[in-house]
ZAMARGU-4260 file (C-alpha; in steps of 0.2 Angstrom, whole numbers, plus 5000, padded with zeros to 4 digits):
<rodrens>
0) 4827/5534/4736 | 4837/5550/4738 | 4842/5563/4725 | 4832/5554/4712 | 4844/5539/4713
5) 4839/5521/4719 | 4850/5514/4733 | 4860/5498/4733 | 4868/5488/4747 | 4882/5476/4742
10) 4885/5460/4752 | 4900/5449/4751 | 4913/5442/4763 | 4927/5446/4750 | 4930/5464/4751
15) 4940/5464/4735 | 4925/5458/4725 | 4914/5472/4732 | 4928/5485/4728 | 4929/5478/4710
20) 4910/5480/4708 | 4910/5497/4715 | 4924/5503/4703 | 4918/5494/4687 | 4901/5502/4687
25) 4896/5520/4684 | 4883/5519/4697 | 4878/5538/4696 | 4875/5537/4677 | 4864/5522/4679
30) 4854/5531/4692 | 4860/5522/4708 | 4869/5526/4724 | 4879/5513/4734 | 4874/5516/4752
35) 4887/5504/4758 | 4892/5486/4760 | 4892/5472/4772 | 4904/5457/4774 | 4891/5445/4782
40) 4872/5442/4782 | 4869/5448/4800 | 4877/5465/4797 | 4868/5466/4780 | 4851/5463/4789
45) 4855/5477/4801 | 4859/5489/4787 | 4843/5484/4777 | 4833/5488/4793 | 4842/5505/4795
50) 4843/5511/4776 | 4829/5500/4768 | 4839/5500/4751 | 4829/5498/4735 | 4841/5483/4729
55) 4852/5471/4739 | 4865/5462/4729 | 4872/5447/4739 | 4883/5433/4738 | 4877/5416/4744
60) 4892/5409/4754 | 4895/5420/4769 | 4898/5418/4788 | 4885/5419/4801 | 4870/5420/4789
65) 4871/5415/4771 | 4864/5424/4756 | 4849/5412/4755 | 4844/5415/4773 | 4847/5434/4771
70) 4836/5434/4755 | 4822/5425/4765 | 4823/5437/4779 | 4823/5452/4768 | 4807/5446/4758
75) 4798/5443/4774 | 4802/5459/4784 | 4806/5471/4770 | 4797/5466/4755 | 4799/5482/4746
80) 4818/5478/4744 | 4823/5469/4728 | 4836/5455/4728 | 4850/5451/4716 | 4861/5436/4719
85) 4878/5434/4712 | 4887/5418/4715 | 4900/5405/4708 | 4895/5393/4694 | 4895/5378/4706
90) 4882/5386/4717 | 4871/5391/4703 | 4859/5377/4704 | 4857/5379/4722 | 4854/5398/4719
95) 4840/5394/4707 | 4830/5386/4722 | 4828/5404/4728 | 4814/5407/4715 | 4801/5406/4728
100) 4810/5421/4736 | 4806/5431/4721 | 4824/5435/4717 | 4826/5447/4703 | 4842/5441/4694
105) 4856/5428/4696 | 4873/5434/4691 | 4888/5422/4689 | 4905/5426/4696 | 4917/5433/4691
110) 4907/5449/4689 | 4907/5456/4671 | 4905/5475/4670 | 4894/5474/4654 | 4882/5461/4662
115) 4881/5471/4678 | 4877/5487/4668 | 4863/5477/4658 | 4855/5470/4674 | 4855/5487/4683
120) 4849/5496/4668 | 4834/5484/4668 | 4831/5486/4686 | 4831/5505/4684 | 4818/5504/4671
125) 4807/5492/4682 | 4809/5503/4697 | 4805/5519/4687 | 4789/5511/4681 | 4783/5506/4698
130) 4787/5522/4706 | 4779/5532/4692 | 4763/5522/4694 | 4763/5526/4712 | 4766/5544/4710
135) 4757/5548/4694 | 4743/5560/4697 | 4731/5550/4685 | 4734/5534/4694 | 4731/5543/4711
140) 4715/5549/4704 | 4709/5532/4699 | 4714/5525/4716 | 4703/5539/4724 | 4688/5534/4713
145) 4690/5516/4717 | 4681/5517/4734 | 4671/5504/4743 | 4653/5503/4737 | 4642/5516/4744
150) 4631/5505/4755 | 4646/5496/4763 | 4655/5512/4767 | 4639/5519/4775 | 4637/5504/4786
155) 4655/5505/4792 | 4653/5523/4796 | 4636/5520/4805 | 4644/5506/4815 | 4659/5516/4822
160) 4647/5530/4826 | 4638/5517/4837 | 4621/5519/4828 | 4618/5501/4824 | 4606/5492/4835
165) 4610/5474/4840 | 4594/5467/4832 | 4598/5476/4815 | 4616/5469/4814 | 4612/5452/4805
170) 4601/5460/4792 | 4615/5473/4788 | 4628/5460/4786 | 4617/5449/4775 | 4610/5462/4764
175) 4627/5471/4761 | 4637/5454/4760 | 4649/5459/4774 | 4658/5445/4784 | 4664/5450/4801
180) 4669/5434/4810 | 4682/5440/4822 | 4683/5432/4834 | 4692/5448/4840 | 4691/5466/4832
185) 4700/5482/4832 | 4698/5499/4824 | 4713/5508/4816 | 4713/5527/4811 | 4725/5530/4797
190) 4729/5549/4797 | 4737/5557/4782 | 4745/5574/4785 | 4738/5587/4772 | 4750/5600/4778
195) 4765/5590/4774 | 4760/5583/4757 | 4773/5583/4743 | 4773/5599/4733 | 4760/5601/4719
200) 4751/5585/4724 | 4732/5587/4729 | 4731/5581/4747 | 4715/5571/4743 | 4724/5561/4730
205) 4738/5558/4742 | 4726/5551/4755 | 4718/5540/4742 | 4735/5533/4737 | 4738/5529/4756
210) 4721/5520/4757 | 4726/5510/4742 | 4743/5505/4749 | 4733/5500/4765 | 4722/5489/4755
215) 4737/5481/4747 | 4747/5478/4763 | 4735/5476/4777 | 4718/5471/4770 | 4721/5452/4766
220) 4731/5447/4782 | 4719/5456/4794 | 4703/5452/4784 | 4701/5471/4785 | 4687/5482/4780
225) 4694/5499/4774 | 4684/5515/4771 | 4685/5534/4772 | 4678/5543/4786 | 4679/5561/4792
230) 4694/5564/4781 | 4704/5549/4787 | 4706/5531/4782 | 4698/5519/4794 | 4702/5500/4795
235) 4692/5487/4805 | 4704/5473/4808 | 4699/5455/4813 | 4711/5446/4825 | 4712/5427/4829
240) 4717/5431/4847 | 4718/5446/4858 | 4737/5446/4858 | 4738/5448/4839 | 4736/5467/4843
245) 4755/5468/4846 | 4759/5461/4828 | 4746/5472/4821 | 4753/5488/4829 | 4771/5483/4823
250) 4765/5480/4805 | 4755/5497/4805 | 4771/5505/4811 | 4781/5498/4796 | 4767/5503/4785
255) 4769/5521/4790 | 4787/5521/4785 | 4784/5512/4769 | 4771/5525/4762 | 4783/5539/4768
260) 4796/5532/4757 | 4785/5527/4742 | 4773/5541/4740 | 4780/5554/4752 | 4765/5554/4764
265) 4767/5558/4782 | 4755/5545/4790 | 4750/5541/4808 | 4741/5526/4813 | 4730/5526/4829
270) 4726/5509/4835 | 4711/5507/4846 | 4707/5494/4860 | 4703/5476/4855 | 4685/5470/4857
275) 4675/5454/4855 | 4658/5462/4850 | 4656/5471/4833 | 4645/5484/4841 | 4660/5489/4853
280) 4669/5495/4838 | 4663/5512/4841 | 4673/5513/4857 | 4688/5505/4848 | 4686/5519/4835
285) 4686/5532/4849 | 4702/5525/4856 | 4710/5525/4839 | 4706/5543/4835 | 4712/5548/4852
290) 4729/5538/4849 | 4731/5549/4833 | 4730/5565/4843 | 4746/5559/4853 | 4757/5561/4837
295) 4761/5578/4845 | 4770/5569/4859 | 4776/5553/4851 | 4779/5560/4833 | 4771/5556/4816
300) 4776/5542/4803 | 4772/5529/4816 | 4758/5518/4824 | 4752/5523/4841 | 4742/5510/4852
305) 4730/5518/4864 | 4732/5504/4877 | 4751/5506/4877 | 4751/5525/4880 | 4736/5527/4890
310) 4730/5510/4896 | 4718/5517/4909 | 4711/5532/4900 | 4697/5524/4890 | 4679/5529/4894
315) 4683/5543/4906 | 4680/5559/4897 | 4667/5554/4885 | 4653/5550/4897 | 4653/5568/4904
320) 4640/5574/4891 | 4648/5590/4887 | 4660/5593/4873 | 4669/5607/4882 | 4672/5595/4897
325) 4679/5581/4885 | 4690/5594/4877 | 4697/5599/4895 | 4701/5581/4899 | 4710/5579/4882
330) 4720/5595/4886 | 4724/5588/4904 | 4731/5572/4895 | 4740/5581/4880 | 4741/5600/4882
335) 4752/5612/4891 | 4747/5621/4907 | 4741/5636/4897 | 4730/5625/4886 | 4723/5617/4901
340) 4719/5634/4908 | 4711/5639/4892 | 4700/5623/4891 | 4694/5627/4909 | 4689/5644/4904
345) 4679/5637/4888 | 4671/5624/4899 | 4666/5636/4912 | 4658/5648/4899 | 4648/5634/4891
350) 4643/5625/4907 | 4640/5638/4921 | 4636/5654/4911 | 4621/5645/4903 | 4614/5639/4920
355) 4597/5648/4922 | 4592/5642/4939 | 4599/5636/4955 | 4594/5619/4952 | 4603/5619/4935
360) 4618/5626/4944 | 4618/5611/4956 | 4616/5598/4942 | 4630/5606/4933 | 4642/5605/4948
365) 4636/5587/4952 | 4640/5582/4934 | 4657/5590/4935 | 4662/5582/4951 | 4656/5565/4945
370) 4666/5567/4929 | 4682/5572/4938 | 4680/5557/4950 | 4678/5546/4934 | 4693/5553/4926
375) 4704/5551/4941 | 4698/5533/4944 | 4701/5529/4926 | 4718/5536/4926 | 4723/5529/4943
380) 4727/5547/4950 | 4720/5552/4967 | 4706/5564/4970 | 4713/5572/4986 | 4699/5584/4990
385) 4690/5579/5006 | 4698/5563/5007 | 4690/5557/4991 | 4672/5559/4998 | 4662/5564/4983
390) 4647/5570/4994 | 4657/5581/5005 | 4666/5589/4990 | 4650/5592/4981 | 4642/5601/4996
395) 4658/5611/4998 | 4658/5617/4980 | 4640/5622/4981 | 4645/5636/4993 | 4659/5643/4983
400) 4657/5659/4973 | 4658/5657/4954 | 4675/5664/4952 | 4682/5654/4967 | 4674/5638/4959
405) 4682/5641/4943 | 4699/5644/4951 | 4697/5627/4960 | 4693/5618/4944 | 4708/5625/4936
410) 4719/5620/4951 | 4712/5602/4951 | 4714/5601/4932 | 4733/5607/4932 | 4736/5595/4947
415) 4729/5580/4936 | 4740/5585/4921 | 4755/5585/4932 | 4751/5568/4940 | 4748/5561/4922
420) 4765/5568/4916 | 4774/5560/4931 | 4765/5544/4929 | 4768/5542/4910 | 4787/5546/4913
425) 4787/5533/4928 | 4778/5520/4917 | 4790/5522/4903 | 4806/5521/4914 | 4798/5506/4923
430) 4797/5495/4908 | 4814/5500/4901 | 4821/5495/4918 | 4811/5478/4917 | 4819/5475/4900
435) 4836/5479/4906 | 4833/5467/4921 | 4827/5454/4908 | 4843/5455/4899 | 4853/5454/4914
440) 4844/5438/4919 | 4843/5430/4902 | 4858/5436/4892 | 4865/5418/4892 | 4850/5412/4882
445) 4854/5411/4863 | 4836/5414/4858 | 4833/5430/4867 | 4825/5443/4855 | 4816/5459/4854
450) 4799/5450/4851 | 4802/5439/4866 | 4805/5454/4878 | 4790/5463/4870 | 4779/5448/4873
455) 4785/5448/4892 | 4781/5466/4894 | 4765/5466/4884 | 4769/5480/4872 | 4772/5481/4853
460) 4790/5481/4846 | 4788/5498/4838 | 4783/5507/4854 | 4796/5497/4864 | 4810/5501/4852
465) 4806/5520/4851 | 4805/5522/4870 | 4820/5510/4874 | 4831/5520/4862 | 4825/5537/4869
470) 4828/5532/4887 | 4845/5522/4885 | 4852/5530/4869 | 4854/5512/4861 | 4843/5500/4852
475) 4838/5484/4862 | 4849/5473/4851 | 4863/5485/4854 | 4861/5485/4873 | 4860/5466/4873
480) 4876/5464/4863 | 4885/5477/4874 | 4879/5468/4890 | 4885/5451/4883 | 4902/5458/4878
485) 4904/5466/4895 | 4901/5449/4903 | 4912/5440/4891 | 4926/5452/4894 | 4925/5449/4913
490) 4925/5430/4910 | 4940/5431/4899 | 4950/5441/4912 | 4943/5433/4928 | 4943/5414/4922
495) 4953/5402/4912 | 4938/5395/4903 | 4940/5392/4884 | 4933/5406/4872 | 4920/5394/4865
500) 4913/5390/4883 | 4913/5409/4887 | 4903/5411/4870 | 4890/5399/4875 | 4888/5407/4893
505) 4884/5424/4885 | 4872/5417/4872 | 4882/5413/4856 | 4882/5395/4850 | 4894/5400/4836
510) 4911/5404/4843 | 4917/5412/4826 | 4902/5424/4826 | 4906/5427/4845 | 4924/5432/4840
515) 4918/5443/4826 | 4906/5453/4838 | 4919/5454/4851 | 4932/5461/4840 | 4919/5473/4833
520) 4916/5479/4851 | 4934/5479/4858 | 4945/5480/4843 | 4954/5464/4846 | 4950/5445/4847
525) 4945/5437/4863 | 4962/5428/4865 | 4972/5444/4862 | 4960/5453/4874 | 4964/5440/4888
530) 4982/5441/4884 | 4983/5460/4885 | 4973/5461/4901 | 4981/5447/4911 | 5000/5450/4907
535) 5000/5466/4916 | 4994/5457/4932 | 5008/5445/4932
</rodrens>
């Protein structure tokens, strides 16, 4: 909703009907803004994904995707959008079958201005009430007080801290009536920005509202346990199979955008690694919290899966035993060169200035070298010193003067950072190239989709979409469509095949829809394109 007006998308293949509707209604006076219109269901779905309108008003009979299928897709993928169906009298009985789609209203053609005004006035009142309830401070206060029972919350906190012993687990689950059947588990950290909260709204109340929305949208499907820990909302999800993590990541990504629109919260969801043992949730929580810290690189209002952005990083820095060393490794992964140098200095003061004896100094050097080797191995970067021989390196470092040893550590840390930056960039470009190659090899298959490519690559749709667009400047569907159209144009010029055969070769079973997409891309129909480009060669 922009400028305190709700948004409306109009969908009808007869543009005259849409123009009449737009002119007959005083939208602004009713509190609405028409963001645009579409003349078929496919285009409408693209616009819903881009603008997420509050209301979609659609006809039933349209080419490529009718209004019933459009309504079903919207309710599945964008449940926050309301649907109004307007149709002819002879289709009214068919339209009423849409009751399972939770259609708000059915309006008979021809459209009557008085009836439309009444319907949208009622919709305005209903939307006002829902938005008021979500934003009302008293409601937010109630959400905040409706937390999980104290004993359950304490158990979940203790579990992700790694302080539950295996032999104690059955007793806790039984006494606190907690069901954790899995068979797979994953920990998510939902971070609500307090610095970007709406004006005059208590950040604590905002975080409580986000937690409430998480319960409403994520709890049932993922059999989730949701609680507050260290200022964040933490979610323990239960998965049927390990590969469900991609769907969970995508759903979390949509959740971030939803709460931004509904309650104005800037939210980042960190997704930890999947585990089979409940007691491993402590490691999953560590990964989820680490993923949230990557928002400085990948941006907020999104979900970040730690295994997608740093698949080899888990378990490296945390075993070093020193918080300053863990902070150094974090800066190597996330920080600037200056921040890495500062972290080296802080670690140096904490670790080496406190050494009281030669033996302590030797132990500190040994711990540092071991941690560096673990970090390099976990991140698949080479430790070039002395050909990778830890013993030789340890012996050499013991002979260095303190300041020389510090400069050596700084040099190695900066080298690690540079290698990780290059590796991350290379990894990103690699899977974009693999996606492009997949399109080139499979563009003729009608069923090729974003989900299919993500399954092949082993990444979530949200992460893939953001990286693909950043690298190519296009959405994946846009790239696929452009590639298909380029191949179609070559076939039209270079062969005498019929247009419907060319349509099938480039992945379109419906020749009419193929013609529609082709004309949208080149400005002319396939037949006219062939004529224009072959006449000049004769």
